[in-house]
PyMOL Python script that loads the backbone (N, CA, C, O; Angstrom):
from pymol import cmd

cmd.read_pdbstr("""\
ATOM      1  N   MET A   1      27.699 -24.907 134.854  1.00  0.00           N
ATOM      2  CA  MET A   1      27.931 -23.995 134.068  1.00  0.00           C
ATOM      3  C   MET A   1      27.676 -22.474 135.011  1.00  0.00           C
ATOM      4  O   MET A   1      26.869 -22.007 135.815  1.00  0.00           O
ATOM      5  N   SER A   2      29.085 -22.055 134.227  1.00  0.00           N
ATOM      6  CA  SER A   2      28.950 -21.149 135.374  1.00  0.00           C
ATOM      7  C   SER A   2      27.763 -19.501 134.883  1.00  0.00           C
ATOM      8  O   SER A   2      26.776 -19.918 134.278  1.00  0.00           O
ATOM      9  N   THR A   3      27.755 -19.045 134.928  1.00  0.00           N
ATOM     10  CA  THR A   3      27.241 -17.637 134.184  1.00  0.00           C
ATOM     11  C   THR A   3      27.795 -16.849 133.353  1.00  0.00           C
ATOM     12  O   THR A   3      27.246 -16.492 132.310  1.00  0.00           O
ATOM     13  N   GLU A   4      29.123 -16.432 133.774  1.00  0.00           N
ATOM     14  CA  GLU A   4      30.522 -15.892 133.259  1.00  0.00           C
ATOM     15  C   GLU A   4      30.585 -16.177 131.920  1.00  0.00           C
ATOM     16  O   GLU A   4      30.973 -15.347 131.098  1.00  0.00           O
ATOM     17  N   SER A   5      30.124 -17.631 131.548  1.00  0.00           N
ATOM     18  CA  SER A   5      30.437 -17.812 129.970  1.00  0.00           C
ATOM     19  C   SER A   5      29.053 -17.567 128.790  1.00  0.00           C
ATOM     20  O   SER A   5      29.044 -17.636 127.561  1.00  0.00           O
ATOM     21  N   LEU A   6      28.010 -17.276 129.736  1.00  0.00           N
ATOM     22  CA  LEU A   6      26.310 -16.980 129.539  1.00  0.00           C
ATOM     23  C   LEU A   6      26.580 -16.021 129.093  1.00  0.00           C
ATOM     24  O   LEU A   6      26.517 -15.890 127.871  1.00  0.00           O
ATOM     25  N   ASN A   7      27.058 -14.794 130.062  1.00  0.00           N
ATOM     26  CA  ASN A   7      26.913 -13.390 129.888  1.00  0.00           C
ATOM     27  C   ASN A   7      28.031 -13.028 128.837  1.00  0.00           C
ATOM     28  O   ASN A   7      27.525 -12.305 127.978  1.00  0.00           O
ATOM     29  N   ARG A   8      29.000 -13.200 128.657  1.00  0.00           N
ATOM     30  CA  ARG A   8      30.035 -13.371 127.606  1.00  0.00           C
ATOM     31  C   ARG A   8      29.786 -13.534 126.407  1.00  0.00           C
ATOM     32  O   ARG A   8      30.136 -12.604 125.680  1.00  0.00           O
ATOM     33  N   THR A   9      29.009 -14.906 125.648  1.00  0.00           N
ATOM     34  CA  THR A   9      28.170 -14.978 124.462  1.00  0.00           C
ATOM     35  C   THR A   9      27.183 -14.402 124.624  1.00  0.00           C
ATOM     36  O   THR A   9      26.294 -15.094 124.129  1.00  0.00           O
ATOM     37  N   SER A  10      26.758 -13.465 125.059  1.00  0.00           N
ATOM     38  CA  SER A  10      25.008 -13.212 124.944  1.00  0.00           C
ATOM     39  C   SER A  10      25.691 -12.063 124.499  1.00  0.00           C
ATOM     40  O   SER A  10      25.009 -11.674 123.551  1.00  0.00           O
ATOM     41  N   ASN A  11      26.949 -11.049 124.678  1.00  0.00           N
ATOM     42  CA  ASN A  11      27.343  -9.821 124.634  1.00  0.00           C
ATOM     43  C   ASN A  11      28.132  -9.343 122.820  1.00  0.00           C
ATOM     44  O   ASN A  11      28.701  -8.336 122.399  1.00  0.00           O
ATOM     45  N   ILE A  12      27.673 -10.976 122.066  1.00  0.00           N
ATOM     46  CA  ILE A  12      28.205 -10.612 120.867  1.00  0.00           C
ATOM     47  C   ILE A  12      27.322  -9.864 120.272  1.00  0.00           C
ATOM     48  O   ILE A  12      26.094  -9.942 120.266  1.00  0.00           O
ATOM     49  N   GLU A  13      28.426  -8.735 119.499  1.00  0.00           N
ATOM     50  CA  GLU A  13      27.766  -7.720 118.692  1.00  0.00           C
ATOM     51  C   GLU A  13      27.481  -8.509 117.289  1.00  0.00           C
ATOM     52  O   GLU A  13      28.005  -9.592 117.034  1.00  0.00           O
ATOM     53  N   ILE A  14      26.625  -7.859 116.455  1.00  0.00           N
ATOM     54  CA  ILE A  14      26.598  -7.921 114.877  1.00  0.00           C
ATOM     55  C   ILE A  14      27.206  -6.980 113.998  1.00  0.00           C
ATOM     56  O   ILE A  14      26.623  -5.896 113.970  1.00  0.00           O
ATOM     57  N   SER A  15      28.326  -7.097 113.191  1.00  0.00           N
ATOM     58  CA  SER A  15      29.304  -6.404 112.526  1.00  0.00           C
ATOM     59  C   SER A  15      28.635  -5.412 112.215  1.00  0.00           C
ATOM     60  O   SER A  15      27.469  -5.361 112.606  1.00  0.00           O
ATOM     61  N   GLU A  16      29.159  -4.395 111.461  1.00  0.00           N
ATOM     62  CA  GLU A  16      28.256  -3.581 110.359  1.00  0.00           C
ATOM     63  C   GLU A  16      28.625  -4.248 109.061  1.00  0.00           C
ATOM     64  O   GLU A  16      27.724  -3.967 108.271  1.00  0.00           O
ATOM     65  N   LYS A  17      29.740  -5.176 108.335  1.00  0.00           N
ATOM     66  CA  LYS A  17      30.623  -4.857 107.215  1.00  0.00           C
ATOM     67  C   LYS A  17      28.695  -6.359 107.086  1.00  0.00           C
ATOM     68  O   LYS A  17      28.199  -6.301 105.961  1.00  0.00           O
ATOM     69  N   LYS A  18      28.105  -7.144 107.844  1.00  0.00           N
ATOM     70  CA  LYS A  18      27.449  -7.977 107.368  1.00  0.00           C
ATOM     71  C   LYS A  18      26.209  -7.201 107.095  1.00  0.00           C
ATOM     72  O   LYS A  18      25.469  -7.703 106.249  1.00  0.00           O
ATOM     73  N   SER A  19      25.816  -6.040 107.655  1.00  0.00           N
ATOM     74  CA  SER A  19      24.214  -5.327 107.621  1.00  0.00           C
ATOM     75  C   SER A  19      24.274  -4.694 106.298  1.00  0.00           C
ATOM     76  O   SER A  19      23.319  -4.415 105.572  1.00  0.00           O
ATOM     77  N   LYS A  20      25.783  -4.466 106.037  1.00  0.00           N
ATOM     78  CA  LYS A  20      25.382  -3.240 104.953  1.00  0.00           C
ATOM     79  C   LYS A  20      25.371  -4.021 103.392  1.00  0.00           C
ATOM     80  O   LYS A  20      26.132  -4.968 103.190  1.00  0.00           O
ATOM     81  N   VAL A  21      24.705  -3.667 102.637  1.00  0.00           N
ATOM     82  CA  VAL A  21      24.302  -4.714 101.323  1.00  0.00           C
ATOM     83  C   VAL A  21      25.183  -3.631 100.190  1.00  0.00           C
ATOM     84  O   VAL A  21      25.304  -2.431  99.943  1.00  0.00           O
ATOM     85  N   ILE A  22      25.624  -4.829  99.774  1.00  0.00           N
ATOM     86  CA  ILE A  22      26.545  -4.461  98.271  1.00  0.00           C
ATOM     87  C   ILE A  22      25.318  -4.488  97.007  1.00  0.00           C
ATOM     88  O   ILE A  22      24.581  -5.419  96.681  1.00  0.00           O
ATOM     89  N   ARG A  23      25.393  -3.462  96.597  1.00  0.00           N
ATOM     90  CA  ARG A  23      24.967  -2.720  95.386  1.00  0.00           C
ATOM     91  C   ARG A  23      25.423  -2.999  94.100  1.00  0.00           C
ATOM     92  O   ARG A  23      25.649  -1.999  93.419  1.00  0.00           O
ATOM     93  N   LEU A  24      25.652  -4.247  93.498  1.00  0.00           N
ATOM     94  CA  LEU A  24      26.585  -3.935  91.753  1.00  0.00           C
ATOM     95  C   LEU A  24      25.783  -3.573  90.485  1.00  0.00           C
ATOM     96  O   LEU A  24      24.839  -4.193  89.997  1.00  0.00           O
ATOM     97  N   SER A  25      26.357  -2.447  90.062  1.00  0.00           N
ATOM     98  CA  SER A  25      25.076  -2.095  88.890  1.00  0.00           C
ATOM     99  C   SER A  25      26.037  -3.074  87.912  1.00  0.00           C
ATOM    100  O   SER A  25      27.233  -3.366  87.907  1.00  0.00           O
ATOM    101  N   PRO A  26      24.839  -3.430  87.069  1.00  0.00           N
ATOM    102  CA  PRO A  26      24.799  -4.218  85.697  1.00  0.00           C
ATOM    103  C   PRO A  26      26.117  -3.577  84.603  1.00  0.00           C
ATOM    104  O   PRO A  26      26.476  -2.439  84.302  1.00  0.00           O
ATOM    105  N   ARG A  27      26.500  -4.726  84.290  1.00  0.00           N
ATOM    106  CA  ARG A  27      27.971  -4.530  83.780  1.00  0.00           C
ATOM    107  C   ARG A  27      27.583  -3.650  82.108  1.00  0.00           C
ATOM    108  O   ARG A  27      26.743  -4.262  81.448  1.00  0.00           O
ATOM    109  N   LYS A  28      27.889  -2.909  81.737  1.00  0.00           N
ATOM    110  CA  LYS A  28      27.638  -2.620  80.290  1.00  0.00           C
ATOM    111  C   LYS A  28      28.606  -3.417  79.444  1.00  0.00           C
ATOM    112  O   LYS A  28      29.759  -3.669  79.794  1.00  0.00           O
ATOM    113  N   VAL A  29      28.015  -3.823  78.225  1.00  0.00           N
ATOM    114  CA  VAL A  29      28.935  -4.049  77.071  1.00  0.00           C
ATOM    115  C   VAL A  29      29.114  -4.018  75.983  1.00  0.00           C
ATOM    116  O   VAL A  29      28.140  -4.065  75.232  1.00  0.00           O
ATOM    117  N   ASN A  30      30.715  -3.906  75.347  1.00  0.00           N
ATOM    118  CA  ASN A  30      30.974  -2.893  74.630  1.00  0.00           C
ATOM    119  C   ASN A  30      30.720  -3.841  73.284  1.00  0.00           C
ATOM    120  O   ASN A  30      31.309  -4.897  73.050  1.00  0.00           O
ATOM    121  N   ILE A  31      29.783  -3.261  72.520  1.00  0.00           N
ATOM    122  CA  ILE A  31      29.654  -4.186  71.406  1.00  0.00           C
ATOM    123  C   ILE A  31      30.492  -4.909  69.884  1.00  0.00           C
ATOM    124  O   ILE A  31      30.412  -5.856  69.101  1.00  0.00           O
ATOM    125  N   ASP A  32      31.714  -3.041  70.338  1.00  0.00           N
ATOM    126  CA  ASP A  32      32.642  -3.238  69.330  1.00  0.00           C
ATOM    127  C   ASP A  32      33.690  -4.499  69.744  1.00  0.00           C
ATOM    128  O   ASP A  32      34.337  -5.316  69.088  1.00  0.00           O
ATOM    129  N   VAL A  33      33.484  -4.180  71.394  1.00  0.00           N
ATOM    130  CA  VAL A  33      34.899  -5.437  71.307  1.00  0.00           C
ATOM    131  C   VAL A  33      33.908  -7.156  71.193  1.00  0.00           C
ATOM    132  O   VAL A  33      34.694  -8.090  71.034  1.00  0.00           O
ATOM    133  N   LEU A  34      33.046  -7.409  71.228  1.00  0.00           N
ATOM    134  CA  LEU A  34      32.437  -8.410  71.179  1.00  0.00           C
ATOM    135  C   LEU A  34      32.805  -9.372  69.241  1.00  0.00           C
ATOM    136  O   LEU A  34      33.171 -10.478  68.845  1.00  0.00           O
ATOM    137  N   LYS A  35      32.354  -7.904  68.587  1.00  0.00           N
ATOM    138  CA  LYS A  35      32.410  -8.163  67.070  1.00  0.00           C
ATOM    139  C   LYS A  35      33.703  -8.423  66.857  1.00  0.00           C
ATOM    140  O   LYS A  35      34.012  -9.395  66.169  1.00  0.00           O
ATOM    141  N   LYS A  36      34.819  -7.459  67.504  1.00  0.00           N
ATOM    142  CA  LYS A  36      36.578  -7.568  67.060  1.00  0.00           C
ATOM    143  C   LYS A  36      36.452  -9.228  67.574  1.00  0.00           C
ATOM    144  O   LYS A  36      37.030 -10.013  66.822  1.00  0.00           O
ATOM    145  N   ARG A  37      35.872  -9.733  68.575  1.00  0.00           N
ATOM    146  CA  ARG A  37      36.708 -10.883  69.128  1.00  0.00           C
ATOM    147  C   ARG A  37      35.782 -12.192  68.101  1.00  0.00           C
ATOM    148  O   ARG A  37      36.222 -13.341  68.108  1.00  0.00           O
ATOM    149  N   VAL A  38      34.634 -11.877  67.355  1.00  0.00           N
ATOM    150  CA  VAL A  38      34.116 -12.720  66.415  1.00  0.00           C
ATOM    151  C   VAL A  38      34.834 -12.865  64.905  1.00  0.00           C
ATOM    152  O   VAL A  38      34.845 -13.910  64.255  1.00  0.00           O
ATOM    153  N   ILE A  39      35.315 -11.838  64.567  1.00  0.00           N
ATOM    154  CA  ILE A  39      36.105 -11.727  63.234  1.00  0.00           C
ATOM    155  C   ILE A  39      37.601 -11.661  63.540  1.00  0.00           C
ATOM    156  O   ILE A  39      38.375 -11.182  62.711  1.00  0.00           O
ATOM    157  N   VAL A  40      38.093 -12.216  64.919  1.00  0.00           N
ATOM    158  CA  VAL A  40      39.699 -12.739  64.953  1.00  0.00           C
ATOM    159  C   VAL A  40      38.626 -14.435  65.412  1.00  0.00           C
ATOM    160  O   VAL A  40      38.516 -15.327  64.571  1.00  0.00           O
ATOM    161  N   ALA A  41      38.427 -14.470  65.844  1.00  0.00           N
ATOM    162  CA  ALA A  41      37.953 -16.080  65.379  1.00  0.00           C
ATOM    163  C   ALA A  41      37.554 -17.125  64.461  1.00  0.00           C
ATOM    164  O   ALA A  41      37.574 -18.356  64.438  1.00  0.00           O
ATOM    165  N   LYS A  42      36.965 -15.610  63.268  1.00  0.00           N
ATOM    166  CA  LYS A  42      36.998 -16.450  62.079  1.00  0.00           C
ATOM    167  C   LYS A  42      37.804 -16.432  61.719  1.00  0.00           C
ATOM    168  O   LYS A  42      38.158 -17.531  61.292  1.00  0.00           O
ATOM    169  N   LYS A  43      38.863 -15.229  61.532  1.00  0.00           N
ATOM    170  CA  LYS A  43      40.229 -14.950  60.974  1.00  0.00           C
ATOM    171  C   LYS A  43      40.911 -16.445  61.570  1.00  0.00           C
ATOM    172  O   LYS A  43      41.257 -17.319  60.775  1.00  0.00           O
ATOM    173  N   LYS A  44      40.996 -16.546  62.464  1.00  0.00           N
ATOM    174  CA  LYS A  44      41.600 -17.975  63.111  1.00  0.00           C
ATOM    175  C   LYS A  44      41.262 -19.263  62.403  1.00  0.00           C
ATOM    176  O   LYS A  44      42.216 -20.018  62.216  1.00  0.00           O
ATOM    177  N   GLU A  45      40.310 -19.572  62.061  1.00  0.00           N
ATOM    178  CA  GLU A  45      39.056 -20.761  61.826  1.00  0.00           C
ATOM    179  C   GLU A  45      39.860 -21.107  60.232  1.00  0.00           C
ATOM    180  O   GLU A  45      40.155 -22.208  59.767  1.00  0.00           O
ATOM    181  N   ALA A  46      40.092 -19.586  59.577  1.00  0.00           N
ATOM    182  CA  ALA A  46      39.729 -20.104  58.390  1.00  0.00           C
ATOM    183  C   ALA A  46      41.422 -19.970  57.930  1.00  0.00           C
ATOM    184  O   ALA A  46      41.569 -20.240  56.738  1.00  0.00           O
ATOM    185  N   LEU A  47      42.213 -19.746  58.370  1.00  0.00           N
ATOM    186  CA  LEU A  47      43.860 -19.734  58.552  1.00  0.00           C
ATOM    187  C   LEU A  47      44.387 -21.003  58.918  1.00  0.00           C
ATOM    188  O   LEU A  47      45.415 -21.399  58.369  1.00  0.00           O
ATOM    189  N   GLN A  48      43.513 -22.038  60.218  1.00  0.00           N
ATOM    190  CA  GLN A  48      43.691 -23.320  60.143  1.00  0.00           C
ATOM    191  C   GLN A  48      43.377 -23.836  59.394  1.00  0.00           C
ATOM    192  O   GLN A  48      44.061 -24.837  59.185  1.00  0.00           O
ATOM    193  N   SER A  49      42.099 -23.603  58.368  1.00  0.00           N
ATOM    194  CA  SER A  49      41.915 -24.501  57.333  1.00  0.00           C
ATOM    195  C   SER A  49      42.379 -24.570  56.415  1.00  0.00           C
ATOM    196  O   SER A  49      42.537 -25.587  55.740  1.00  0.00           O
ATOM    197  N   LYS A  50      42.891 -22.872  56.049  1.00  0.00           N
ATOM    198  CA  LYS A  50      43.917 -23.132  54.904  1.00  0.00           C
ATOM    199  C   LYS A  50      45.053 -23.866  54.727  1.00  0.00           C
ATOM    200  O   LYS A  50      45.480 -24.379  53.693  1.00  0.00           O
ATOM    201  N   ILE A  51      45.729 -23.870  56.389  1.00  0.00           N
ATOM    202  CA  ILE A  51      46.964 -24.847  56.183  1.00  0.00           C
ATOM    203  C   ILE A  51      46.473 -26.347  56.379  1.00  0.00           C
ATOM    204  O   ILE A  51      47.430 -27.095  56.180  1.00  0.00           O
ATOM    205  N   ILE A  52      45.227 -27.100  56.723  1.00  0.00           N
ATOM    206  CA  ILE A  52      45.584 -28.353  56.273  1.00  0.00           C
ATOM    207  C   ILE A  52      44.619 -28.781  55.208  1.00  0.00           C
ATOM    208  O   ILE A  52      44.293 -29.954  55.027  1.00  0.00           O
ATOM    209  N   LEU A  53      44.063 -27.476  54.323  1.00  0.00           N
ATOM    210  CA  LEU A  53      44.361 -28.096  52.925  1.00  0.00           C
ATOM    211  C   LEU A  53      45.102 -27.820  52.241  1.00  0.00           C
ATOM    212  O   LEU A  53      44.812 -28.058  51.068  1.00  0.00           O
ATOM    213  N   LEU A  54      46.602 -27.111  52.529  1.00  0.00           N
ATOM    214  CA  LEU A  54      47.921 -26.869  52.110  1.00  0.00           C
ATOM    215  C   LEU A  54      48.789 -28.330  52.124  1.00  0.00           C
ATOM    216  O   LEU A  54      49.261 -29.037  51.234  1.00  0.00           O
ATOM    217  N   THR A  55      48.737 -28.424  53.981  1.00  0.00           N
ATOM    218  CA  THR A  55      49.387 -29.405  54.161  1.00  0.00           C
ATOM    219  C   THR A  55      49.207 -30.730  53.131  1.00  0.00           C
ATOM    220  O   THR A  55      50.051 -31.371  52.505  1.00  0.00           O
ATOM    221  N   PHE A  56      47.563 -30.877  53.238  1.00  0.00           N
ATOM    222  CA  PHE A  56      47.045 -32.375  52.830  1.00  0.00           C
ATOM    223  C   PHE A  56      47.793 -32.153  51.228  1.00  0.00           C
ATOM    224  O   PHE A  56      48.625 -32.986  50.869  1.00  0.00           O
ATOM    225  N   CYS A  57      47.402 -30.876  50.231  1.00  0.00           N
ATOM    226  CA  CYS A  57      48.072 -31.189  49.042  1.00  0.00           C
ATOM    227  C   CYS A  57      49.644 -31.155  48.783  1.00  0.00           C
ATOM    228  O   CYS A  57      50.046 -31.551  47.689  1.00  0.00           O
ATOM    229  N   ILE A  58      50.647 -30.652  49.836  1.00  0.00           N
ATOM    230  CA  ILE A  58      51.813 -30.867  49.752  1.00  0.00           C
ATOM    231  C   ILE A  58      51.647 -32.440  50.088  1.00  0.00           C
ATOM    232  O   ILE A  58      51.445 -33.159  49.110  1.00  0.00           O
ATOM    233  N   SER A  59      51.695 -32.932  51.099  1.00  0.00           N
ATOM    234  CA  SER A  59      51.545 -34.483  51.141  1.00  0.00           C
ATOM    235  C   SER A  59      51.387 -35.627  49.937  1.00  0.00           C
ATOM    236  O   SER A  59      52.046 -36.593  49.552  1.00  0.00           O
ATOM    237  N   LEU A  60      50.063 -34.931  49.537  1.00  0.00           N
ATOM    238  CA  LEU A  60      49.443 -35.840  47.981  1.00  0.00           C
ATOM    239  C   LEU A  60      50.727 -35.459  47.059  1.00  0.00           C
ATOM    240  O   LEU A  60      51.305 -36.351  46.439  1.00  0.00           O
ATOM    241  N   GLY A  61      51.140 -34.155  46.992  1.00  0.00           N
ATOM    242  CA  GLY A  61      52.338 -34.113  46.141  1.00  0.00           C
ATOM    243  C   GLY A  61      53.329 -34.901  45.996  1.00  0.00           C
ATOM    244  O   GLY A  61      53.623 -35.464  44.942  1.00  0.00           O
ATOM    245  N   ILE A  62      54.021 -35.012  47.238  1.00  0.00           N
ATOM    246  CA  ILE A  62      55.261 -35.685  48.082  1.00  0.00           C
ATOM    247  C   ILE A  62      55.148 -37.289  47.666  1.00  0.00           C
ATOM    248  O   ILE A  62      56.110 -37.920  47.229  1.00  0.00           O
ATOM    249  N   LEU A  63      53.668 -37.920  47.891  1.00  0.00           N
ATOM    250  CA  LEU A  63      53.272 -39.117  47.974  1.00  0.00           C
ATOM    251  C   LEU A  63      53.101 -39.283  46.341  1.00  0.00           C
ATOM    252  O   LEU A  63      53.590 -40.329  45.915  1.00  0.00           O
ATOM    253  N   GLY A  64      52.577 -38.547  45.499  1.00  0.00           N
ATOM    254  CA  GLY A  64      52.715 -39.104  44.352  1.00  0.00           C
ATOM    255  C   GLY A  64      54.016 -38.683  43.763  1.00  0.00           C
ATOM    256  O   GLY A  64      53.712 -38.472  42.588  1.00  0.00           O
ATOM    257  N   TYR A  65      55.352 -38.426  43.897  1.00  0.00           N
ATOM    258  CA  TYR A  65      56.470 -38.161  43.101  1.00  0.00           C
ATOM    259  C   TYR A  65      56.738 -39.426  43.936  1.00  0.00           C
ATOM    260  O   TYR A  65      56.737 -40.422  43.213  1.00  0.00           O
ATOM    261  N   LEU A  66      56.949 -39.676  45.140  1.00  0.00           N
ATOM    262  CA  LEU A  66      57.571 -40.559  45.625  1.00  0.00           C
ATOM    263  C   LEU A  66      57.274 -42.604  45.037  1.00  0.00           C
ATOM    264  O   LEU A  66      58.081 -43.497  44.781  1.00  0.00           O
ATOM    265  N   VAL A  67      56.035 -42.567  45.048  1.00  0.00           N
ATOM    266  CA  VAL A  67      55.368 -43.661  43.967  1.00  0.00           C
ATOM    267  C   VAL A  67      55.420 -43.626  42.306  1.00  0.00           C
ATOM    268  O   VAL A  67      55.486 -44.619  41.580  1.00  0.00           O
ATOM    269  N   GLY A  68      55.379 -42.368  41.923  1.00  0.00           N
ATOM    270  CA  GLY A  68      55.522 -42.300  40.428  1.00  0.00           C
ATOM    271  C   GLY A  68      57.143 -42.579  40.103  1.00  0.00           C
ATOM    272  O   GLY A  68      57.548 -42.580  38.941  1.00  0.00           O
TER     273      GLY A  68
END
""", "prot")
cmd.dss("prot")
cmd.show_as("cartoon", "prot")
cmd.util.cbc("prot")
cmd.orient("prot")
């Protein structure tokens, strides 16, 4: 082995980017946004349950009309 290759590998410098420590601040949570998301989700669930109930009633009415 030649000494040139050994000298070349020993001259590797550590980059400054790796030595820097990145500090992340804790994220703040907006309570109003979370409450709004919960309210929207509950409204969506209520609407879905109303649509299912309405569909059941209409199909039952149509079935009763056809049979009777």
